[in-house]
N, C-alpha and C positions, 0 to 999 in steps of 0.2 A: 502492500500498501504506499502510496506519495503522500508524504507527510511534510507539512510548513517548513520543518528541522531539515528535510532533505535537501528542500529547494533553496537551501542557501547557501548549500554546493555549488550554484550556476552564478556567477556573478548579474548577472542582468537580474536575478528576484532577488537577491541577499541584500540591496536596501532597502527594499518593502518591508510598513508597519507589518507585522506580525500576524495580524489579522487579516488581510488583505492576501499573504502568503499563504493562510492556512484555506482560505477561499479559495485559491487557484487551484491548490494542493487537492483539494476534495472534487474538482474536475479534471483532475488529469488521470490519464490509465499510467498502469504501472505495465511497464512492458521489457520482458526479461528475451534475449537472442544468443541462441551459443552462436561459437566462431565459423565464421564465414556462410552465416545464415542471413540472406534478404530483409532489411527491416524495411524499404519501399523500393519497387522497381517502376524507372523513366514512364510513364506516361499512365501513370495509374494516380489515382485520387492522395490530394496531398493532406498533411497536417504538419503543426506545429512540435518541434522536438524539441527536447533538451535534453544533452548526455551527462547521465548520473556517475555512471563506471565504465571501463571499457575503453573501444575502440573501435570508430566505423572510419571504412572507405569508402571514396566519393567517388560513382565511376559516371561519364557521362557517355553518349551512343556518339563517336565521330566515323564518317564515312564505313559507316557498319558493322564497326567493333568499339568494344565498351573500352575505355580510356580511363585510365586512371588518374584523377584532375587535382582529389585534396583531402586530407583524412582530418576527423573529427577528433578532437580528444577531450576527456570530462572537463566541464565545464560549459560546452560550446551549448550555441542553439541553432538550428536550422529547420527552412521547408516555409519560410516565411515569405521567399519569393511567389513560389508557386499560387500561395493564398493570397497575398496581394494582387497579383495579375489576372487572379482569376483563373488560371491556367490546371492541366494537369501537373504532376511532379516532374519536373523538367531534367534530374538526375537521380541515379539508383544508390542505394547505398548499404553498404556488409557488412560486417563487424568482421573483423579481424580475430577477435580474441571475446570472450562470453562479457555481452554487456547492459548495462540497464538503464533504461529513459523515461522521462517521464513525458507524455503525448498529450497534447488538445487537439481536440475536433475544427473544426474549422469557426463553427457558431462561438466554443469557446475561445477560441484565439480573436477573433474579430470585437469582441465583449472586452479581450484582453485591453487591446490598442486605443477603442474608444473611451476606457474608463480611466487611462493613467497618461497621462501626458510625456513622464519619465519614460517608460518604458514604449511608448510608441517614437518618440525623438532618438532612442536607442536600434531601434527595428529596424525604421526606415533608413538612419543612417548603412547599417549593415546591408541592408538591402539595396545599395547606392552601390555599396563595396563588390559586389557579389555580382551585379548585370553588370558592372564594369568588365570581372573576370569574365564571366559567361562572353560577354563580347570579343575579348582576346581570342576566345575560344573559337569562337565561331569565325575568327579571321580566318585566326590559326589554320582550320579544318578545310576551309573552301580550298587552300592549296592543293593541285593536281596532284595524283596520283602517277601521272602519267602523260605524257603528251605524244599523239596521233596524228602522224604526218602522210597524206595519199593524196590521191583522188575520189571525190565524191560517188563516181559513176563506178569505184571500182567496186566487184562482188566483196572482194576480201577487205576491203578497208569499212563499207559499209559493215559487213559483220563484225570486225573488232570493234565498232563505237556501238554496235548494239548491244553488243555480249557485254561492254562494259557498263551501257548507260541502267541495265537491266539488272548485272550487280552491284549499283549504286555504287561505283569507283567512281570517283570526279578523275575527269581528264578534258586535256585542252587538244581540239581541235584542228588542225591546218591544213586548209584545203590547197592544193597545188594547182588549180584552175582557178585562183583565186589571187589576183596583187596583192595586196596587202598582203594577206603571210606571206606569200612569197619576198614580200620585203621584208617582212620579220624577221623567216628564217634566215636571212641574207646578216642581221644584222645579230643574231642572237651565234655568240661561241658554242652554246651547250646545245645548239643542232648542227646535224650533217649540214653543208653548204650545198645547196643548189644543186650544182656540179657530183655531187656524193652521192643527191637523192637519183641522180639521174642513172648510175649503177648499181644503186640498190631497190631489192626485192619488197612491196610496199602489199601492207602500211611498214611504217617504220614507228616503233612504240618508242619511245626515250624515257625512263625513269628518272626519279629523282636524283638515284646516287650517279648521272650518266652515264650509266648502260644501255644497251639501245638493241632492241628486238629487230632483226629484219625480218619481215615478211612473218610471223609468228604464226601457228596455228594457236586457237583463243585458249587452248589449253597452257601451252607454253607461257602467254601472255598472266592467264591465271597464276602459274606457279611465280611469276616475275615478282608480281601483284602484292603475293602473297594471302592469295585465296587457297580452301583448305581442296586439294585434291585426289588427293591421298588417306585413306581409310589407316585409321589410329590402331588397330587391331585385327586380327584376322578373325572372329567372331565375334557374333553377336546373338543378342536374343532375338531380336527383329533386325531386318532390312528392305526398308522402302524405297523404291524405282519408283520415283517420279517425285518433282516437288511445287506442282499447285497447289490450289485449296485442301484438297484433300490429303495429298500426302505433307505438307506441314501439319496438317491437323492430325496426322498419326505418329508425325514423327515426338509434336506438343505431347501429346496424351503418352507416346511409346514411354520417353525419357522422363516423362512426369512423375511417371507410376513406378519407376525402379528399373523399366530394359532394357537393358545397352543397346541402344537406335541407333544406325547409321540410314541416314539418306542419298541417297543418289539420284542427281541433275543433270541433264544433258545440257543445259545450258545455265536458268536462271531459275533462282526460288521465286514464285511466283505461277507459272505458265502461262496461260493463254488470257488467265483473269489479271497475270501481275499489268498484264499490258495494258490494260483499260483505262482510261481516259477517266472516269469515274463511276460508282455504282451507288447508287440514293438508294434502293433499295433495299441493301443488307441490316438487316435487327442492329439494332444499339446504336445506329450512325445516322440517326437525325437529317446532317446537314450532309452527307455520301462519303468516300474518299476516295483516293483511287488505289486500282488495283497494287500499284507499289505501293504505296501505304501501308493497303492491309497487308501483304506479302510481307514487307518488313519488318511490324511486327513482330509479325508470325512466325519469319525466323529468328530472333532477337529471343523471343521465348525459346523456341527450340532448344536454339544456342543456350540459354541460362539455364535449361532442366538438366544440357551434359548430351545433349544430341548433337554427332557429327552429320555437316550438311556439306557433302562434297557436288561440285557445279563443274561443269566441263568434263563432264563424265558421261560415257555410256555401258548400260548395262546390255551386253549381246546375244545372253546365254544366260539358264538356270540347267542345274542337276537339280531333278527333284530327288528326294528320299523316297526311300522304301514305302513311306505312306503305312506302315503295318504301327499300330500302337505301343506292340509288346518291345520295340526297336529302340534306339536313342542314335541312330541316324540323321545327322541333317540336311539342309538344300545349302545348294552351293549358286553364288551369282559369281558371273563371269561378267568382266566388264571389257572393253576395249581393249587395253593393252596388257591382255590374259593375267589380269588380277585377279584374286580369288579369295570371295568372303563368302564365308557359311554364317547360316544363320537355321536358327532355329524356328521361326516364322517368317513370312516372308507377304509382306503387302505392295500388294499391286496399282500404282496409281499416276499410270503414265498418260492421263488424258486423252487427247485427240492433237492428230496435226490440221492445220485447215486445207480443204479440197482443191485441188488446182484447176482451172478454169480453161477446158481444152479447145481454144480458138488460137487461130493464126496467131504467129508475134509474140505469143506469151512467154515463151523459154527464152526466147531474144531479149527481151527487154526487165526477164526477172532482178529486180534491185537495182533496176537504170529507169526508175518510172514506174515498174510495176514491181506492189508488193502485195503482200500474203498477209492480213493480220494488219492490225492497227502502225508498227511501226512509226511508235513518238519518237525516234530521233530525227526522223525527217523531218516534223512539224517545224522546226524554225528557219527549214528549207524553203516550205512552202511560202513562205511572205511571198501576198502579191499575186499567187498561183492559180491556176485552173486545176480542179481536183474533182474527181469523180470516184465513187464509192460504190462496188456492187454490193447487193446484198440489202435484206433487211430485217434484220434482227438484232438483238440488241448490242450486240458486238455495233456493229457497222454505225445503229444510231449512236452511240459513245465516242468513235471515231468520227463522226460525223459534226458533232460539239465543239470539237480539241479540234481540229484542222477548219473550223468554221475564225476561232481568233486568228487564226492566220492567213487561210488563203483568200483572195480575192472571191472565189466564186464555190462551191463542195454541191455535189449533186448527186441526188441517190439514184441508183437504177435499182430500180427493182420488180422481179419477173412477175409478181403477182397482182392481184387488183389491187392491194392497200397492204397499209405496214400495220393493222389493226391484229391479223392471226400469227403475226413473225413476233410485234414487239410491244414492251411493253408500254402502256399508256403514257407513262410519265416521261418519256424520254420523248415518245409523237409530241404531245404540250410541249415540251422543252425545242425541240426540233425547229416547232410551228413560228417560237419567236424569232429564230433566227434568221436575220433579211437577205443573208446571201447564201443560204441553202435551202437549194430545191429538192423537191421528190417527182420523180418521176416512172410511173407501175406501167406496167407492162411491157416493158423495154429490157431489152436483151443488146447486150455487146459479143460485137461476131466478129474482131479483128480488132488490132493494133498497130499501129504504125510509126515510123519516123525515125532517124539519124544512127545519132550516137546513142543517143536517148529516147525515151517515148516523146510522140511527139500529138499523134492522133490519137483517133478511136473512133470506130465504127459499130453504129445501135441502129435496129432494126424495132419499128413497133409490132407486138404481138398483131392488131386489130389489122395494119395496113401493109405491113409488110416490106414498107419503103425503108429502104438504109439512108444513113444520114452521116457523114464525115462530124467530126467534130474535135477540135485542138483540145488537147487536154497534156496538163506538165506531169500530171500522176494520178496511177489508177491502184486503188485501192480494193482486192475481192475477199469478201465474206458470203463465202456460199456453201457455208455448210463445214463438216468435219468429217475425219476420220480413225478409226484408232489402227496403230501400226503394231500391230501383235504378231506378224508373222516367225519374229524372234523366240518367242515361247516357244516349250517342249512341246509336243504333241498331247500330251498328257494334258495340259488345261485346255479344255474344252473353251470352244468358241460358236458366234454365233455368222451364221453366213457372210455378217458386216466384218465379222473380227472382232468384236466388241465380247468380252471371256464371259462367260456365266459364271453366278454361282449358286447358290441355298437350293432349292425345290427344283433350278432348271435343269442343274447336273445330275438328279438322278435320273429327271425325264430323258434325256439326251442321252446318257449312258447307256438304258435302254434299244435308243431309237438307232441311236448310231456306231454302238460297240459291241464287241463279246465282253467285254469286262466289266465288271462293278463295283459298287463305294466299298473303298477297304474296311467302312467300320459300319459297328454295329448299328448307331446313331445317323441320321442324317446329317448333311451337309449342317453346317451354321450359315445362314442367311445371308452374309459376303463372300462364302468360303468357297473357293472356285474345286476344280473334280480331283485337286491333288490336295487332300490333307494336309492343313500347314501351310498354304498358299491362298490369303485371299484379295480382292479387288474392291476398290473402293473410289468414286469419284466416275469422270464420264467414262473411262476405260471399260466400264462394266454393262453390261448388257441389262436393258429396263432402267437404268439410273434416269437422275433429271438431270439437264446440264442448265443448273444453278450454283454459284458458289454455294450458298448457304447449306445446299443440300449435300455437295461435295464435303466440305468443313463435320457437316453429321457423318457422311459414312465413313470418313478418316477416323472420327474419333469411336464409331462404332466397329471398325474393323479394328482395333486395339482391345476392344472389351471381349471381342473373339481371340484375342489372340493370347489373352489371358485363361479364355475357358481351355484353348487347347494345349496349353504350357500345364497346364493342372491337370486337364487327364496324361500327357505323356509323365507330368512326376507323381502321378496318381500309379499309370501302371510299373513303373520303376523301381515303385515302392513294392506293389505286389508281389513285383517279381525276386 
């Protein structure tokens, strides 16, 4: 219990009259935490704290990594900045040794500063100093982790910029086709000279320590920048394949519930949802949030619980265990470079890939004016341009809203008669407010053309079938998606479109297609595939609902079933 005498250990409160200090103590919670335990995490609801015993380390998320920025010792107080600014907690605090604190909730803190002028002045003075330190940290954190030099229309350069942006890596982009960038390159001794660049493979990635990478793969760049690309161990309780909403949810719940968890992601955490400019119907965020924000928070959460998240890595095969309940064998995941990791359970959360548009010229102009998905890294390059989008779903609507802030005009080309059947009403309403966004229904693109890059598209109307050529600087395609699951072992049953079957569908298809039977006495768990211990969640699963919230729900549910599966193995081992 917090007492008035205990609060005399805090210089801020030591000079208060006994009765005021006792009144303050009566409203304070007595908080005790163990060494290495988190007191509060960045983004949580804030509170006001005074440290009575122990020590706390302060961490701030900088460029996707937790950075230790300060230490609090007994007698210090903190938490006033977010409370006075009306913001969530702006930093995370973790005990470096067993610690004890007095905590005041927001309402009690407001009463404290409104009724005592001396404390009010002291707290505001401290707040001013801390805001100044945060401003300096913000300046330091905006220093780029890399400088990328290349041609905007070069596919390798586009892929590198997209990879870094989606992984929240700060970088500077220098376009060799821009005279201003060429002038800068020539005057910066840390960069290769224009003459050197003519002989180098592009893109060239220049690191802060002076190192240079010529034409690197995204994995080579990830290694150089410090992103995790190699597993820290050879064996895990659960390996999650895919880092979209379902995969991130599985990683968070797996790690938080004590499972040794590894996630493998081909590009960046967030998947397709991570490229969404705005998600406004996600529960609990009335003002909406971007896919990048959502995935960044989920990634941070998973890492703090101890999950390992690999990026720029692909799973290319699975060697499944025998599936026998009385065996202790494990599943093996094979990565693209031959690395193998074993897991007692696997969660498939690979999502889907954008379906390609099969019309003349599309492949020629891929990433040279034709893009699949939002390609948010291209948004600023569309300033004053003419943009077309194909598709009438939510992803297309979100992209149209994003590009409308840069482009001179954005035209959505929709094959169906309206948006109502495929797009959420809130997006339809928002699009209607944008003067530079046009929506053309019953329209299809039949050809794209240009020189070095896209210059025009040919469209037809369903009713007239008349062909019309239009100038276009960029074409973004959102015509649905498909599951890429050919790499999975044949034992994992899929439907005719490649989506992974789970639960009752497994039993029905085993009887229909094969001579094999389900190897357990029980039926498959709801999200379990035809191989015991391998689960599927999110868009890759047959019958899934293609929504971020449902993907998150399935990812968390999959871990619940993983626990049941592992308990089943443990019981069998004990019995034997």
